[in-house]
C-alpha positions as CSV (number, residue, x, y, z in Angstrom):
1,M,91.3,120.0,145.0
2,S,90.9,116.5,146.5
3,A,91.5,116.0,150.4
4,L,95.0,114.4,150.4
5,P,96.1,113.5,154.1
6,I,98.5,115.8,155.8
7,Q,101.2,113.0,155.5
8,R,101.0,112.7,152.2
9,W,102.0,116.2,151.7
10,R,104.9,115.8,154.3
11,A,105.8,113.0,151.7
12,L,105.8,115.1,148.7
13,A,108.4,117.6,150.4
14,R,110.7,114.5,151.3
15,T,110.7,113.2,147.4
16,E,114.2,114.5,146.7
17,L,116.4,111.9,145.1
18,R,119.1,112.9,147.8
19,P,119.7,115.3,150.8
20,E,121.4,118.5,149.9
21,T,125.2,118.0,150.1
22,P,126.8,120.4,152.3
23,K,129.6,122.6,150.5
24,G,132.5,124.7,151.7
25,L,132.9,125.3,155.5
26,D,129.6,123.3,156.0
27,A,131.0,120.5,154.3
28,L,134.2,120.5,156.6
29,W,132.1,121.1,159.7
30,H,129.7,118.2,158.9
31,R,132.7,116.0,158.2
32,G,134.3,117.0,161.2
33,M,131.2,116.5,163.5
34,G,130.8,113.3,161.8
35,L,134.6,112.0,162.8
36,V,133.7,112.9,166.3
37,R,130.1,111.2,166.5
38,R,131.8,107.9,165.1
39,T,134.5,108.1,167.8
40,L,132.1,108.4,170.6
41,M,129.8,105.7,169.5
42,T,131.2,103.1,171.7
43,P,130.1,99.9,173.3
44,S,130.6,101.1,176.6
45,M,128.9,104.4,176.3
46,F,125.6,102.8,175.3
47,A,126.2,100.0,178.0
48,S,126.4,102.7,180.6
49,R,123.1,104.2,179.2
50,A,121.3,100.6,179.2
51,E,122.4,100.5,183.1
52,R,120.5,103.7,183.5
53,V,117.4,101.8,181.9
54,L,117.6,98.7,183.9
55,Q,117.9,101.3,187.1
56,L,114.0,102.0,186.4
57,E,112.8,98.2,186.2
58,S,111.6,98.0,189.8
59,E,109.8,101.5,189.3
60,M,107.9,100.3,186.1
61,A,107.5,96.8,187.4
62,S,105.4,98.4,190.4
63,L,103.1,100.3,188.3
64,P,99.5,98.9,188.0
65,S,98.0,98.6,184.5
66,R,96.3,102.0,184.5
67,Q,99.0,103.9,185.6
68,F,101.6,102.1,183.3
69,A,99.2,103.1,180.3
70,E,98.8,106.6,181.5
71,E,102.9,106.6,181.6
72,T,103.1,105.2,177.9
73,V,100.7,107.8,176.7
74,S,102.5,110.4,178.4
75,L,105.6,109.7,176.5
76,R,104.0,109.0,173.3
77,V,102.4,112.6,173.4
78,R,106.0,114.1,174.3
79,F,107.8,112.4,171.6
80,R,104.8,113.0,168.9
81,A,105.3,116.9,169.9
82,S,109.2,116.6,169.7
83,R,109.6,117.7,173.3
84,E,111.7,115.0,174.2
85,E,114.8,115.3,176.1
86,P,117.7,112.6,176.4
87,H,116.7,111.3,179.6
88,D,113.2,110.7,178.0
89,V,114.6,108.2,175.8
90,V,115.9,106.4,178.7
91,R,112.6,106.2,180.2
92,A,110.8,105.2,176.9
93,L,113.0,102.6,177.0
94,A,112.3,101.3,180.3
95,V,108.6,101.7,179.4
96,I,109.0,99.5,176.4
97,R,111.1,96.8,178.2
98,E,108.2,96.7,180.7
99,A,105.5,96.2,178.0
100,A,107.5,93.7,176.6
101,W,107.6,91.8,179.9
102,R,103.8,91.9,180.5
103,E,102.7,90.9,176.7
104,T,105.0,88.5,175.6
105,G,107.1,87.5,178.8
106,M,110.1,88.4,177.4
107,R,112.3,91.1,179.2
108,P,115.2,92.6,177.0
109,F,118.4,91.7,178.5
110,P,121.0,94.6,179.1
111,V,122.9,93.6,175.9
112,Q,119.5,94.1,173.8
113,I,118.8,97.9,175.4
114,A,122.5,98.5,174.3
115,G,121.9,97.6,170.7
116,A,118.5,99.6,171.0
117,L,120.3,102.8,171.9
118,A,123.1,102.2,169.2
119,L,120.2,101.7,166.7
120,N,118.5,104.7,168.0
121,A,121.5,106.8,168.0
122,G,121.8,105.9,164.1
123,C,124.7,103.2,163.9
124,I,124.9,99.3,162.9
125,A,124.9,97.4,165.8
126,E,126.5,94.1,165.3
127,M,124.8,91.4,167.7
128,A,125.6,87.8,167.4
129,T,123.3,85.1,166.4
130,G,120.6,84.3,168.9
131,E,120.9,87.7,170.7
132,G,117.3,88.6,170.2
133,K,117.5,91.3,167.3
134,T,113.9,90.9,166.7
135,L,112.9,91.9,170.1
136,T,115.6,94.8,170.1
137,A,114.5,96.2,166.8
138,T,110.9,97.1,168.5
139,L,112.6,99.6,171.1
140,P,113.8,102.1,168.6
141,A,110.9,101.3,166.1
142,I,108.4,102.2,168.8
143,I,110.0,105.3,169.8
144,A,110.2,106.1,165.9
145,G,106.5,105.3,165.7
146,W,105.7,107.5,168.5
147,R,107.3,110.6,166.7
148,G,104.3,110.0,164.0
149,R,106.3,110.0,160.8
150,G,106.9,106.2,160.3
151,C,109.4,103.6,160.6
152,H,110.4,101.0,158.1
153,I,112.1,97.8,159.6
154,V,113.9,96.3,156.5
155,T,113.9,92.4,156.5
156,V,115.6,90.1,154.1
157,N,112.7,88.0,152.9
158,D,108.9,88.1,153.0
159,Y,108.9,85.3,155.7
160,L,110.7,87.2,158.1
161,A,108.5,90.5,157.7
162,R,105.3,89.0,158.3
163,R,106.6,86.7,161.3
164,D,108.5,89.6,163.0
165,A,105.5,92.0,163.0
166,E,102.9,89.4,163.9
167,W,105.4,88.3,166.6
168,M,105.9,91.8,168.1
169,N,102.5,93.0,167.5
170,P,101.6,92.6,171.5
171,V,104.5,94.7,172.5
172,Y,103.5,97.7,169.8
173,R,99.8,97.4,170.7
174,A,100.8,98.3,174.4
175,C,102.7,101.0,173.5
176,G,100.0,102.6,171.4
177,V,102.0,101.9,168.1
178,T,100.2,100.3,165.0
179,V,102.1,97.8,163.2
180,A,101.9,96.4,159.5
181,W,103.7,94.2,157.2
182,I,104.4,94.0,153.1
183,T,104.7,91.0,151.1
184,G,105.5,90.6,147.5
185,D,101.7,89.8,146.7
186,S,100.2,92.9,148.8
187,T,97.9,94.7,146.9
188,P,98.2,98.6,146.5
189,A,95.5,99.7,148.9
190,Q,97.1,97.0,151.4
191,R,100.5,98.4,150.8
192,R,99.2,102.2,151.4
193,A,97.3,101.0,154.8
194,A,100.7,99.1,155.8
195,Y,102.7,102.6,155.1
196,S,100.0,104.3,157.3
197,A,101.0,102.3,160.1
198,D,103.3,103.5,162.7
199,V,105.9,100.8,161.7
200,T,105.9,99.0,159.0
201,Y,107.8,95.5,158.1
202,A,108.8,94.9,154.5
203,T,111.9,93.8,152.3
204,N,114.2,96.2,150.9
205,K,113.0,95.1,147.3
206,E,109.6,96.0,148.2
207,V,110.4,99.5,149.8
208,A,112.4,100.8,147.1
209,A,110.2,99.1,144.2
210,D,107.1,101.2,145.9
211,F,109.2,104.1,146.3
212,L,110.0,104.1,142.3
213,R,106.1,103.4,141.6
214,D,105.5,106.6,143.5
215,R,108.2,108.6,141.7
216,L,106.6,107.6,138.7
217,L,103.1,108.7,139.8
218,L,104.8,112.1,140.6
219,G,106.3,112.4,137.2
220,G,107.9,115.8,137.1
221,V,106.9,117.0,140.2
222,R,110.2,118.0,142.5
223,S,108.8,120.1,145.5
224,L,105.9,120.4,147.8
225,A,104.8,123.9,145.7
226,G,105.1,121.8,142.4
227,A,102.7,119.2,143.8
228,L,100.1,121.7,145.3
229,A,99.9,123.4,141.7
230,S,99.8,120.0,139.9
231,E,97.1,118.9,142.0
232,A,94.9,122.0,141.5
233,S,95.2,121.4,137.8
234,R,95.1,117.7,137.2
235,G,93.4,116.1,139.9
236,S,93.9,113.6,142.8
237,R,96.5,111.3,140.8
238,F,98.6,111.9,144.3
239,D,95.9,109.8,146.3
240,H,97.3,106.7,144.8
241,L,100.8,107.2,146.3
242,V,101.4,104.2,148.6
243,Q,104.4,105.4,150.8
244,R,104.4,108.9,153.1
245,G,108.0,109.5,152.7
246,L,111.2,108.0,153.7
247,E,111.6,109.3,157.3
248,C,113.3,106.2,159.6
249,A,114.7,102.9,158.7
250,V,115.9,99.9,161.0
251,V,117.7,97.5,158.5
252,D,118.0,93.9,159.7
253,E,121.0,92.1,158.2
254,A,122.3,95.4,157.3
255,D,125.7,94.2,155.5
256,S,123.7,92.0,153.1
257,V,121.3,94.8,152.3
258,L,123.8,97.6,152.5
259,L,126.7,96.1,151.0
260,D,126.2,92.8,149.4
261,E,123.0,93.8,147.4
262,A,124.2,97.5,147.2
263,V,125.0,97.4,143.5
264,T,122.0,95.5,142.4
265,P,120.1,98.0,140.7
266,L,116.2,97.8,141.2
267,I,114.2,98.3,138.1
268,I,110.6,99.2,137.4
269,S,110.2,98.3,133.8
270,G,107.2,97.5,131.5
271,D,106.6,95.2,128.4
272,S,108.4,96.6,124.9
273,P,107.2,93.8,122.3
274,N,110.2,93.6,120.1
275,P,110.0,90.5,117.9
276,I,113.0,91.1,115.8
277,Q,115.1,90.7,119.2
278,K,113.4,87.6,120.0
279,R,114.1,85.9,116.8
280,A,117.9,87.5,117.1
281,M,118.0,86.0,120.4
282,I,117.3,82.5,119.1
283,E,120.0,83.0,116.3
284,A,122.5,84.4,118.6
285,M,122.3,81.4,120.5
286,Q,122.4,79.0,117.5
287,I,125.8,81.0,116.5
288,A,127.2,80.7,120.1
289,S,127.0,77.1,120.0
290,E,129.2,76.7,117.0
291,L,132.1,78.8,118.6
292,A,134.9,77.1,120.1
293,A,136.5,78.1,123.8
294,A,140.1,79.5,123.4
295,S,140.1,80.2,119.5
296,D,136.7,82.1,119.5
297,Y,136.0,83.6,122.8
298,T,137.7,83.6,126.3
299,V,136.1,83.4,129.6
300,D,137.6,85.6,132.6
301,V,136.5,83.3,135.1
302,R,137.5,85.7,138.0
303,R,135.5,88.7,136.8
304,N,132.5,86.3,135.2
305,E,133.2,88.1,131.9
306,I,133.4,86.5,128.4
307,S,135.0,88.2,125.2
308,L,135.3,87.5,121.6
309,T,138.6,87.1,120.0
310,P,139.4,89.0,116.4
311,S,139.0,85.7,114.8
312,G,136.1,84.7,117.1
313,L,134.1,87.9,115.8
314,E,135.1,87.5,112.2
315,R,133.3,83.9,112.7
316,A,130.4,85.3,114.2
317,C,130.0,87.7,111.6
318,A,130.1,85.4,108.6
319,L,128.0,83.0,110.5
320,S,125.4,85.7,111.0
321,K,125.9,87.4,107.4
322,H,123.1,85.8,105.8
323,L,120.6,86.9,108.7
324,G,120.5,90.7,108.0
325,G,118.9,92.9,109.8
326,V,120.3,93.5,113.6
327,W,123.2,91.4,112.3
328,S,124.6,93.8,109.6
329,G,126.6,95.4,112.3
330,R,129.7,93.9,113.9
331,R,129.1,95.8,117.1
332,R,125.6,94.5,117.4
333,T,126.8,91.4,116.3
334,E,129.3,91.1,119.1
335,E,127.0,92.1,121.6
336,L,124.2,89.4,120.9
337,V,126.9,86.5,120.6
338,V,128.8,87.6,123.8
339,Q,125.2,87.6,125.4
340,A,124.2,84.3,124.2
341,L,127.6,82.9,125.4
342,T,127.1,84.5,128.8
343,A,123.7,82.6,129.1
344,R,125.1,79.4,128.0
345,L,128.3,79.3,130.0
346,L,128.0,81.7,133.4
347,F,124.5,81.0,134.2
348,H,123.5,77.6,135.6
349,E,120.2,76.4,136.2
350,G,119.8,75.2,140.0
351,K,122.6,78.1,140.8
352,H,121.2,81.2,139.2
353,Y,117.9,80.2,138.3
354,L,115.1,77.6,138.2
355,V,113.0,76.5,135.2
356,R,109.4,76.6,136.9
357,D,106.0,76.1,134.8
358,K,107.9,76.8,131.4
359,S,109.4,80.0,132.8
360,V,113.0,80.8,134.2
361,V,112.6,82.0,137.7
362,I,115.7,83.9,139.3
363,I,117.4,82.6,142.5
364,D,118.5,85.7,145.0
365,E,122.4,84.5,145.5
366,Q,122.3,86.4,148.8
367,T,119.2,84.8,150.2
368,G,118.9,81.3,148.1
369,R,115.4,82.4,147.4
370,A,113.3,82.3,144.3
371,M,112.3,85.6,142.9
372,P,109.5,84.9,140.4
373,D,108.8,88.8,139.6
374,R,112.1,89.6,138.8
375,T,113.8,89.4,135.5
376,W,117.6,90.1,134.1
377,R,118.1,93.2,131.9
378,D,119.7,93.9,128.6
379,G,118.3,90.9,127.1
380,L,120.1,88.2,129.4
381,H,116.7,87.2,130.6
382,Q,115.5,86.7,127.4
383,A,119.0,84.6,126.0
384,I,118.5,82.2,128.9
385,E,114.9,81.6,128.0
386,A,116.4,80.6,124.4
387,K,119.2,78.6,126.0
388,E,116.4,76.4,127.9
389,S,114.3,76.5,124.7
390,L,111.4,78.0,126.4
391,D,109.1,80.8,125.0
392,I,110.5,83.9,124.8
393,N,108.8,86.9,126.7
394,A,108.9,90.2,125.1
395,P,111.9,92.4,126.5
396,K,111.5,94.8,129.2
397,E,111.6,98.9,128.9
398,T,113.2,100.7,131.9
399,L,110.4,103.2,133.4
400,A,112.7,103.8,136.7
401,R,115.6,102.6,138.3
402,I,117.8,102.9,141.6
403,S,120.7,101.2,143.3
404,F,120.1,100.4,147.1
405,Q,123.0,102.5,147.9
406,R,121.3,105.2,146.4
407,F,117.8,104.2,148.0
408,F,118.9,104.0,151.8
409,R,120.8,107.3,151.8
410,L,117.4,108.9,151.0
411,Y,116.2,108.2,154.6
412,R,116.6,111.1,157.1
413,S,117.3,108.5,159.9
414,L,119.0,105.1,159.1
415,S,120.2,102.5,161.2
416,G,120.8,98.4,161.1
417,M,121.7,95.3,162.7
418,T,123.7,92.3,161.9
419,G,125.6,89.5,163.1
420,T,128.7,90.6,160.9
421,A,129.7,93.9,160.1
422,S,132.8,94.9,161.9
423,E,134.7,93.6,159.0
424,E,133.1,96.5,156.6
425,A,133.0,99.1,159.3
426,G,135.2,101.5,157.3
427,E,132.9,101.0,153.9
428,L,129.5,101.4,156.0
429,W,131.1,104.7,157.2
430,R,132.2,105.8,153.9
431,T,128.8,104.9,151.9
432,Y,126.4,105.7,154.6
433,R,127.9,107.4,157.5
434,L,126.8,104.9,159.8
435,P,129.3,104.0,162.3
436,V,129.3,100.5,163.7
437,V,129.0,99.4,167.5
438,V,129.6,95.6,168.4
439,I,127.7,94.6,171.3
440,P,129.0,91.7,173.5
441,P,126.9,88.7,173.7
442,N,124.7,88.1,176.5
443,R,126.4,84.8,177.2
444,P,129.8,84.0,176.2
445,S,129.8,81.6,173.0
446,R,130.3,78.1,173.6
447,R,130.7,77.1,169.9
448,E,133.3,75.1,168.8
449,Q,134.8,76.1,165.3
450,R,136.7,73.3,164.1
451,P,139.3,73.7,161.3
452,D,138.3,73.2,158.1
453,R,138.7,69.7,156.2
454,V,140.5,69.9,152.5
455,F,140.3,67.6,149.7
456,A,141.6,67.5,146.3
457,S,138.6,66.9,144.3
458,A,134.7,67.6,144.8
459,A,133.9,63.8,144.9
460,D,136.1,63.1,148.0
461,K,134.7,66.1,149.6
462,W,131.1,65.0,149.0
463,A,131.7,61.5,150.3
464,A,133.7,62.5,153.1
465,L,130.9,65.0,154.2
466,T,128.1,62.1,153.7
467,D,130.1,60.1,156.3
468,E,130.5,62.9,158.6
469,I,126.5,63.4,158.6
470,E,125.9,59.6,159.2
471,R,128.1,59.8,162.0
472,L,126.6,62.8,163.9
473,H,123.2,61.2,163.1
474,A,124.2,58.0,165.0
475,V,124.9,60.1,167.9
476,G,121.8,62.0,167.6
477,R,123.0,65.3,167.1
478,P,121.1,67.2,164.7
479,V,123.1,68.7,161.9
480,L,122.7,71.9,159.5
481,I,124.6,71.6,156.2
482,G,124.6,75.0,154.1
483,A,124.8,74.4,150.5
484,R,125.9,77.5,148.0
485,T,123.2,76.6,145.5
486,V,119.9,74.4,145.0
487,E,122.2,72.0,142.6
488,Q,124.3,71.2,145.5
489,S,121.7,70.5,147.8
490,E,119.8,68.2,145.5
491,R,123.3,66.3,145.0
492,L,123.6,65.9,148.8
493,S,119.9,64.8,149.2
494,Q,120.5,62.1,146.8
495,L,123.6,61.0,148.6
496,L,121.6,61.0,152.0
497,S,119.2,59.3,150.1
498,Q,121.0,56.4,149.0
499,R,122.2,55.8,152.7
500,R,118.6,56.1,153.8
501,L,119.1,58.9,156.1
502,P,116.1,60.7,156.8
503,H,116.6,64.8,156.0
504,E,114.8,67.9,154.8
505,V,115.8,70.2,152.2
506,L,115.3,73.9,152.6
507,S,115.9,75.7,149.2
508,A,114.3,77.7,146.6
509,L,112.8,74.6,145.1
510,R,111.2,73.7,148.3
511,H,110.5,76.8,150.5
512,E,106.7,75.9,151.3
513,R,107.6,74.2,154.5
514,E,110.3,76.9,155.5
515,A,108.8,77.5,159.2
516,A,108.4,74.1,160.0
517,I,111.6,72.9,158.7
518,I,113.3,75.4,160.8
519,E,111.0,74.8,164.0
520,H,112.1,71.1,164.1
521,A,116.0,71.5,162.8
522,G,117.3,71.2,166.1
523,E,115.8,68.2,167.4
524,T,117.5,65.1,168.0
525,G,118.7,63.3,164.9
526,R,117.7,65.8,162.2
527,I,119.3,66.5,159.3
528,T,118.5,69.8,157.5
529,I,120.0,70.9,154.1
530,A,119.6,74.2,153.4
531,T,121.1,77.2,150.8
532,N,121.5,80.5,152.3
533,M,117.9,80.8,153.0
534,A,118.9,79.4,156.5
535,G,121.8,81.7,156.8
536,R,120.1,84.6,158.0
537,G,117.3,85.7,160.3
538,T,116.7,82.1,161.4
539,D,116.7,80.9,164.9
540,I,117.2,77.2,165.4
541,R,116.3,76.6,168.9
542,L,117.5,73.0,170.5
543,G,115.3,70.1,171.2
544,A,115.1,68.2,174.5
545,G,118.3,66.3,175.3
546,V,120.3,68.1,172.5
547,A,122.7,70.0,174.5
548,E,123.9,67.2,176.6
549,K,124.8,65.5,173.2
550,G,126.7,68.6,172.1
551,G,124.3,70.6,170.4
552,L,123.5,71.6,166.8
553,H,126.4,71.1,164.3
554,V,126.8,73.4,161.2
555,I,128.5,72.3,158.4
556,A,129.5,74.4,155.4
557,A,129.3,72.4,152.1
558,E,131.5,75.2,150.5
559,R,133.4,78.5,151.5
560,H,131.5,81.4,150.4
561,E,133.1,84.5,148.8
562,S,132.4,86.7,151.6
563,P,133.8,85.3,154.9
564,R,130.7,87.0,156.8
565,I,128.4,84.6,155.1
566,D,130.5,81.7,156.5
567,R,130.1,83.6,159.7
568,Q,126.2,83.8,159.3
569,L,126.1,80.2,158.6
570,F,128.0,79.1,161.5
571,G,126.5,81.2,163.9
572,R,123.2,79.1,163.7
573,A,125.1,76.7,166.1
574,G,125.7,78.1,169.7
575,R,123.3,80.9,170.1
576,Q,122.5,82.2,173.6
577,G,125.5,80.0,175.5
578,D,124.3,77.2,173.9
579,P,126.9,74.3,172.9
580,G,127.3,73.7,169.4
581,S,130.2,73.2,166.8
582,A,130.7,74.2,163.2
583,Q,133.2,73.1,160.3
584,A,133.7,73.6,156.7
585,F,134.3,71.2,154.2
586,I,136.2,72.4,150.7
587,S,137.7,70.9,147.7
588,M,140.2,72.7,145.5
589,E,137.5,72.2,142.8
590,D,135.1,74.7,144.6
591,E,134.3,77.7,142.6
592,L,135.8,80.1,145.3
593,F,139.3,78.6,144.6
594,Q,139.0,78.3,140.8
595,R,137.6,82.0,140.3
596,H,139.9,83.5,142.6
597,A,142.9,81.5,143.7
598,P,143.4,78.8,140.6
599,H,147.1,78.4,140.4
600,A,147.5,77.9,144.5
601,A,144.5,75.8,144.0
602,R,146.1,73.6,141.4
603,W,149.3,73.5,143.6
604,L,147.5,72.3,146.5
605,R,145.7,69.8,144.9
606,Q,148.7,68.0,143.7
607,R,150.1,68.4,147.1
608,L,147.0,66.6,148.3
609,V,147.1,63.6,146.1
610,T,150.0,62.1,147.9
611,N,150.6,63.9,151.1
612,P,148.2,65.6,153.7
613,V,148.5,69.6,153.9
614,N,149.2,71.4,156.8
615,P,146.0,73.4,158.1
616,A,147.5,76.8,157.9
617,I,148.1,76.7,154.4
618,A,144.6,75.6,153.5
619,R,143.6,78.4,155.8
620,A,145.9,81.0,154.1
621,I,144.6,79.9,150.4
622,T,141.1,80.3,151.7
623,R,141.6,83.8,153.3
624,R,143.6,84.8,149.9
625,A,140.8,83.6,147.8
626,Q,138.0,85.3,149.8
627,A,140.1,88.6,150.2
628,D,140.4,88.6,146.4
629,A,136.5,88.0,146.1
630,Q,135.8,91.0,148.6
631,R,138.3,93.3,146.7
632,L,136.4,93.0,143.4
633,A,133.0,93.2,145.2
634,R,134.2,96.6,147.2
635,N,135.5,98.0,143.7
636,S,132.2,96.9,142.0
637,R,130.3,99.0,144.6
638,R,132.6,101.8,144.7
639,A,132.0,102.3,140.6
640,V,128.1,102.2,141.3
641,L,128.5,104.7,144.0
642,R,130.7,107.0,141.8
643,S,128.0,106.5,139.3
644,D,125.1,107.6,141.8
645,D,127.3,110.6,143.1
646,W,127.8,111.6,139.2
647,L,123.8,111.5,138.6
648,D,123.4,113.4,141.8
649,D,125.6,116.0,140.7
650,A,124.4,116.2,137.0
651,L,121.0,115.5,137.5
652,G,119.9,115.8,141.3
653,Y,117.8,118.0,142.9
654,A,116.8,118.8,146.6
655,A,113.3,120.1,147.9
656,A,113.3,122.3,150.8
657,P,112.0,120.9,154.0
658,L,108.9,121.7,155.6
């Protein structure tokens, strides 16, 4: 039998696809205790505990380097042996706070300490933009690292994973904790080494994908006993596992990862050559081009679905009759043609994907980033390749899959932080049993939230938006414009270029200079156009003299379906008590209104042509459209959750803990 590290054996005991669900009286007890826990987790409770940490500041500051190191080692040993008491957590945070000051010159504020305590207690900490969530996360992560079972800090992109790990490394090193990061181009050996560190930074996609790949290696192994037997009989295949179990996770931008991306299934797939299907997709695209809207098919804009009418199905069958093969069945004919219509009408270049190096590259709608190693499933990717007249790649065969909702419920300890969680506190509790704690800002916000400017047409909106950018640039204020799609960012860039206004564009097309663009976005007169890449995790600092001019001004070129994403974008202005302002420019032709409030948008558009409209009316229509979009999103997540629970009940198993 090969020598497998003990951490790997422990991981094999934690490979169950869900924790064991309490039954009967145990279920009632867990539910009751959960409600008590949710009630007790209040900002005031964590604020009072943070005060106890602050009271130790003078003691820690007076310790010479040698004694301070001895104090750190003593605490690390206590946590590693699982002998810590509640007062040890307070003392540990005081030590880590002092280490941060000595190594980086940053001493966590009281609100950051309160946020760290909330994370350590297994909560979602809502902290405003610029409140220092990166530093806050290191405090509970170091305590988890001392326990010796690993901690994953989950970020929303590779750039932040590497940046935060490198930035906070001096603090970890001073506390005797190893840290590493994983990006999309990390090799298996690098991943194995990174997961062996005490703290590992990675995106949710990378951590979940590594979990699925390990599951494929484990095959039918379901428990530690099975692993030992398999290892003895088959050799050392478990040496190739990269993870050492799902013990603790701190999720940055928790609402995005745990809610917005919750229904996205992560799939590990392999090539499944099928020349017949590739040819059928080209034929389906040709048939779809001959069908007429309304008479042959209908488009449900609200639900983003296409359906063939009875006459449309008859016409599709007639057009494909001579093709034979897969076109012989009516059901298969309908599936292929609907897939082709979906690719033609509902998926657009610059919004959902890019064509790069003669291949289709998906754009993540939540982050605005390109995902070159991802493909759509069920033939949709091949349909879009046929639409763009590209070489059609072989369809994929699903080897393993899991939803993010299901994956994150596997962690024994889960917490998160974000600037926008209170709106969805109920769903976060129902799905993950995570209470939301709103941490007050260190300094009161000085951001001016201006009322939306409303226009009848998109052309009027873009013209007014360009005028506003030119006006702000003339007075020297930096401007950040949030565009929903790559297409919108390129359109605005052309309009600004026509007026000879210098600007930078940050999108999936132009991501290489992200760090440099963000670094200078707060300087005098800067104009930055960005997709959702700049909506989360970015901290724009004001340049010299900018505060006197009014600070950063943020413009949303369109309202998002989720008001939380709008809040994230507006939160780039007015960080840490800085001055700033924010405003949205909307038109009744925007996708939000066309999909979720078409009748109200049509009525308001007619009114806007002749008369100005009360801002309260436009605000009410926007809220109605966003509420409808969020209701659909919640229903979708609820359906996936029911499916996950059904899988757990029908196929799940639970391994006994060590």
